[in-house]
C-alpha positions, 0 to 999 in steps of 0.5 A: 500500500502506498501513498497516492504520491503525485496523484491527488483528487481535488477536494470537490472530487473527494466530496463527490466520492464520499457522497456515494458512500452509504454512511455519508449520503445524507450529509451536507456538502459542507460536512463532506468537505470536512471529511474530505480534508482528512482523508489520505489517498492510498493506492494498491495493486492487485492482490495487495492486502488492504485490511488483514483479519485479526490486525488491530488498526484505527482507520477505515477505508473507502474504495474510490476506484477499483475492486476488492475481495472480502474474506473471513477465515479464508473464505470469500464472502463478497466483492466490494465496488467503488463507494463501499466503506470497510473497517468503519468500526475501527474509527470508533473502537480499534480492535481486531479486524473481522475480515481480510480485504484484498484488492483484485485490481489497481485501486484508489482508497481513502483512508480515514484515521480515528483521531481526525474522524473523531475531531470531525464528529465533534465539530459536525454532530451529523457525522456521528448520527450517520454513523449510528444509523449505519451501526443500527442497520448493521445490527439489524442485518446481522439478524440479532434479536432486539434487546429490551431497550431496542 
């Protein structure tokens, strides 16, 4: 994985890319611009691991261009396309990664670190609200029975 180096996406292009990510689609452009300013552009080559299952990290990724494969326990569970975010939980609570994500073609990703993201959440509370909605949807999709307070 390498820094995008000389390649740089304009701020307006970053905002447009972030707007395609489900957890960010309901945010205003000015809020997306705040997030766009903290992303790091990363390029990967085919077969390069983006996230390794079990690693403990504190950042999330957004696939901007390319494709990647998601494996759990060595078994492919999905292919992700541009506009997909992975590792979102790590910006809230760094812990062991639940899956391995590997590029299947040359790809551009946005990496968002925990502390810069927390700073944006403090300044823009609607980002926290969007993240809570995403977490709620993840729990519902996992088929967990609701608890007494849900």
